[in-house]
C-alpha positions in Angstrom: 75.6 120.5 105.7 76.3 116.7 105.8 79.9 116.0 105.8 80.1 112.3 104.3 83.8 112.0 105.1 83.3 112.5 108.9 79.6 111.2 108.8 78.4 114.1 110.8 76.2 117.2 110.1 78.1 120.7 109.8 76.2 123.9 110.8 76.5 127.2 109.3 77.8 128.6 112.7 78.7 132.1 111.5 75.7 134.4 112.8 75.9 136.4 109.8 74.7 133.5 107.7 71.2 133.6 109.6 70.0 136.3 107.2 70.1 133.9 104.0 68.3 131.0 105.8 64.9 132.0 104.3 66.4 132.0 100.8 65.2 129.3 98.3 67.8 127.8 96.2 67.2 128.1 92.4 70.3 126.8 91.0 73.6 125.4 92.3 77.2 126.0 90.4 79.9 123.7 91.1 83.3 122.9 89.5 85.0 119.4 89.4 87.8 119.4 91.9 86.7 122.5 93.9 85.2 122.6 97.2 83.7 126.1 96.5 79.9 126.4 95.9 78.0 129.2 94.2 74.3 129.4 94.7 71.7 131.5 92.8 68.4 132.1 94.8 64.9 132.6 93.6 65.1 136.1 94.7 68.2 136.7 92.5 70.9 136.5 95.1 74.3 134.9 94.5 75.9 133.3 97.6 79.3 131.7 97.7 80.7 129.4 100.2 83.9 127.2 100.7 82.7 123.8 102.0 86.1 123.2 103.7 85.8 126.5 105.7 85.4 125.7 109.3 82.4 128.0 109.9 80.9 127.6 106.5 80.7 131.3 106.1 78.3 132.4 103.2 79.4 135.5 101.3 76.7 137.6 99.4 78.1 138.1 95.9 75.0 139.6 94.3 76.3 143.0 93.6 79.1 141.7 91.2 76.4 140.0 88.8 74.1 141.4 86.1 70.4 141.3 86.4 70.7 139.0 83.4 71.0 135.4 84.6 74.3 133.9 83.3 73.9 130.5 81.6 77.2 129.3 83.2 79.7 130.5 85.9 83.3 128.9 86.3 86.3 129.3 88.4 89.3 127.3 89.8 90.1 126.1 93.2 88.5 126.1 96.6 89.4 129.8 97.3 88.8 131.3 93.9 90.3 134.6 93.1 88.2 135.0 90.1 84.7 134.0 88.9 83.7 134.0 85.1 79.8 134.4 84.5 78.8 133.8 80.9 76.0 136.0 79.4 74.7 135.5 76.0 77.9 135.5 74.4 80.0 137.6 76.7 82.2 136.7 79.7 82.6 139.0 82.6 85.4 138.6 85.1 84.8 139.0 88.8 87.8 139.7 90.8 87.0 138.7 94.3 90.3 139.9 95.8 90.0 143.5 94.4 86.0 143.4 94.6 86.0 144.5 91.1 84.1 143.5 87.9 85.5 143.6 84.3 82.5 143.8 82.0 82.8 141.8 78.8 86.3 140.6 79.7 85.9 138.8 76.5 83.0 138.9 73.8 81.6 137.0 71.0 82.1 133.8 72.7 80.1 130.6 72.0 81.5 128.4 74.7 84.4 128.6 77.4 86.4 126.9 80.0 89.1 127.4 82.6 92.4 125.6 83.4 95.5 126.3 84.9 94.9 130.2 85.5 93.7 130.6 81.9 90.2 131.2 80.3 89.8 129.3 77.1 86.9 130.9 74.7 85.5 129.2 71.6 84.7 132.1 69.3 83.5 132.0 65.7 86.3 130.5 63.9 89.0 130.3 66.4 89.9 129.1 69.8 91.5 131.6 72.2 92.9 132.0 75.7 93.6 134.8 78.0 95.2 134.8 81.4 92.8 135.3 84.5 94.7 138.3 85.6 95.4 139.9 82.0 94.8 143.6 81.6 94.6 143.0 77.7 91.6 142.5 75.8 93.2 140.7 73.0 93.2 137.0 73.7 96.0 134.7 72.2 94.7 132.6 69.3 95.8 128.9 69.7 93.7 127.3 66.9 91.6 128.6 64.0 89.9 127.5 60.9 86.5 127.1 59.2 86.2 123.7 60.4 85.5 125.1 63.9 82.4 127.1 62.7 81.2 124.0 60.9 81.9 121.7 63.9 80.1 123.8 66.6 76.7 124.9 66.0 76.0 128.6 65.8 73.0 128.7 68.1 74.4 126.3 70.8 76.5 127.2 73.8 79.3 125.0 74.9 81.0 124.2 78.2 84.9 123.3 78.0 86.1 120.5 80.3 90.0 119.8 80.7 91.3 116.4 81.2 94.7 114.6 81.2 97.1 114.6 78.0 95.4 117.8 76.7 92.1 116.1 76.5 89.2 118.6 76.2 85.5 117.9 76.1 82.8 120.3 74.7 79.4 119.8 76.1 76.5 121.7 74.5 73.6 123.2 76.1 71.4 121.3 73.8 72.9 117.8 74.8 75.8 117.4 72.4 79.1 116.0 73.3 82.3 116.8 71.3 86.1 116.5 71.9 89.3 117.8 70.4 90.0 114.3 68.9 88.6 112.2 66.4 85.9 111.6 65.6 85.2 115.0 67.2 81.4 114.7 67.5 80.3 111.8 69.8 76.6 112.7 70.6 74.7 114.9 68.4 72.0 115.6 70.9 70.3 114.3 74.1 73.3 113.8 76.4 72.3 114.4 80.0 75.8 114.1 81.5 79.2 112.3 81.7 81.8 111.6 84.3 85.5 110.4 84.2 86.8 107.3 86.0 89.8 108.0 88.6 92.3 107.4 85.9 90.7 109.9 83.5 91.0 107.4 80.8 87.4 106.4 80.4 84.0 108.3 80.6 80.6 107.1 81.6 78.1 109.0 79.3 74.4 108.9 79.5 71.3 110.1 78.0 67.8 109.9 79.5 67.4 106.3 78.2 71.0 105.1 77.6 74.3 104.5 79.4 77.6 104.1 77.5 81.5 104.2 77.9 83.9 106.3 76.0 87.3 104.7 76.2 89.7 107.5 75.5 92.5 105.1 74.8 90.8 102.8 72.7 92.6 102.4 69.2 91.2 101.5 65.8 91.9 98.0 64.4 95.4 97.8 62.8 94.0 97.1 59.2 91.5 99.7 59.4 91.5 101.9 56.2 90.0 105.0 57.7 91.5 106.8 60.6 89.1 107.1 63.3 89.0 107.6 67.2 87.2 106.1 70.0 83.4 105.6 69.7 80.8 105.4 72.8 80.1 101.8 73.6 76.2 102.0 74.6 75.7 98.9 77.0 72.3 99.9 78.4 69.1 101.4 76.7 66.2 100.7 78.8 66.3 103.8 81.0 63.3 106.1 81.5 64.7 109.2 82.8 68.2 108.8 83.9 69.4 111.9 85.6 72.7 110.9 87.3 75.3 108.1 87.0 78.7 107.2 88.3 81.4 104.4 88.4 81.4 102.0 91.3 84.0 99.5 92.3 86.6 100.8 89.8 84.6 100.7 86.6 83.2 97.1 87.1 79.8 98.5 88.0 77.8 101.7 87.3 75.2 103.3 89.6 72.4 105.5 88.2 69.3 107.2 89.3 66.2 106.5 87.0 63.0 108.2 87.7 62.4 107.4 91.3 64.9 104.5 92.0 68.7 104.0 92.4 70.0 101.1 90.3 73.2 99.2 90.3 74.5 97.0 87.3 77.8 95.3 86.3 79.4 96.6 83.2 81.2 93.4 81.9 78.0 91.3 81.2 75.9 92.5 78.2 72.9 90.4 79.4 73.0 92.0 82.8 69.9 94.0 84.2 69.9 96.6 86.8 69.5 95.9 90.6 67.2 98.4 92.4 68.9 99.5 95.6 66.4 102.2 96.9 63.6 104.4 96.0 64.3 108.3 96.0 62.2 111.3 95.8 61.5 112.1 92.2 63.5 114.7 90.7 65.8 114.6 93.7 69.8 113.9 93.4 72.0 111.2 94.7 75.7 111.1 95.7 77.9 108.1 95.9 81.2 107.9 97.7 83.7 105.2 96.7 85.7 105.9 100.0 82.5 105.1 102.3 81.0 102.8 99.8 77.6 104.5 100.4 75.1 106.2 98.3 73.2 109.0 100.0 69.8 110.1 98.9 66.2 111.5 99.9 64.1 108.3 100.6 61.1 107.9 98.4 58.5 107.0 101.1 59.7 109.1 104.1 61.7 112.2 102.4 64.4 111.5 104.9 68.2 111.8 104.0 69.3 108.3 103.8 72.2 106.1 102.9 72.7 102.6 101.7 76.2 100.6 101.9 77.1 99.3 98.4 80.6 98.3 99.3 82.0 96.2 100.7 80.9 93.4 98.2 79.1 91.3 100.8 76.4 93.9 101.0 74.6 94.9 97.9 77.0 93.6 95.3 76.6 90.2 96.9 72.6 90.3 96.4 73.0 90.9 92.7 74.5 87.5 92.3 73.0 85.3 94.6 73.9 82.0 92.8 77.4 82.9 93.3 76.8 83.6 97.0 75.0 80.2 97.4 77.9 78.3 95.5 80.6 79.9 98.0 78.4 78.8 101.0 78.0 75.1 99.8 81.4 74.9 98.7 82.8 72.6 95.7 81.3 69.4 95.0 83.1 66.4 96.2 
C-alpha cells in the first residue's frame, strides 16, 4: 500500500496475510472519514483491513456474509464495531466484537445510512432509525407521509449521506440525487458521483458529461414568489466519460478524470477550458491530496504508479495561464 502522507510503500507484514495475495479484487467498500476498507474478491471472500494499523493485518470476514452479494455495506469509524450489509430490501447487522450476525436487523428497506451510532432506514412511507446496539426490532419513526413514497422511486435503492446542519443527501443506484431540503430532487438520473468541499457547504456533482456546483447555502432572490432551494450550477458539459472529480486549491479549480486523461480547470471563468495534466490507464482511478498538492494515478503509457504536482501554483496552475506568467516576468510597462 502507498502511504501518500509519508510518501512511502507500506507492506502487509503480517505472515497470515500471505494466504490472500492470490485473490483478485472485485469491489472495494469504503466510508467517508473512515480508514477501514472492506474488499470483496472474485472468489466471494470478504476481507477487512484498517489502513492505520501498523502491520496492515487482513481479517477474513467471509463467514459473516450471505452468499447473496450485498448492494452496499456501511459502518462508522476506523475500527468499526458493526458492519451493515444491504441485501435486496433487508439489512443484516454484523457484530465484529461478539462475532455474531443478526439477520434482517431491519427489513422492507429502500435505502439507508449510518450516523452517530444509529442506522437510518428509508422504508415505504417513513424514515426510521435504530441504535447500532439495539436489541429491539421496532425502529423509531422520525418522519412519515405519502410524500416519501412519491419522492423515492419504488424500484430504486438509495444511500444516505449525512453532512453538517442535518443535511442529508440520498444517492440512487440509478443515478438520482435527492436531499432533505427543497427542491428535494436535484438529479433525476445519470449522476456519477459527488464530493463536498472542506466546509461541507458546497458539493461538486458530476455526470458522465457534466460538472456542476450545488451551493447548500445559496438563497433564493428576496422578491421571488415561489419558495425554492438551491440548484445545481452546471459549469461544464463537454465531458465524454467523467469518472471522478474533486476540488483543488479550495474550490477555485476542479480536477477530473475523463476517459484516459486527467484534467484541471478553474471554476470562476465560464469560458475556461480543461487543461490536460496527464494520461491514465482507461477505467483506472485517480487520487488527489490537497496536503501534498499531488495527483496519483496509473500512467497511460507505462502503467506505472505515478504522480504529478499541481500545487504550489507555479507548477501546473501557472501553465494554465501562460499569459499571466509572461506578464509577471516582464513586469509593468514604464
